[in-house]
C-alpha positions, 0 to 999 in steps of 0.5 A: 492105745493109751491116748484112746483110753485118756492117758497122755504119754510122750516118748523121751530120751536120745533113743526114744526109749523112755515113756513119760506120763503127762498127768495133772499134779492133782491126780488121785491115787485111784486115777493113777492106778487106772492110768498105770493099768492102761499103760500096762495093757498098752505095753502088753499089746506091743510085746 
């Protein structure tokens, strides 16, 4: 769901229980807010 909306994530950790967001170092506050909203919607879908 995140990738479909342009937010690249990867799982991490021994149990794959961490989510890493792969963002540019030049991300704006607005872009970060949008990426977090996409992540929130994706998490809500799987809960």
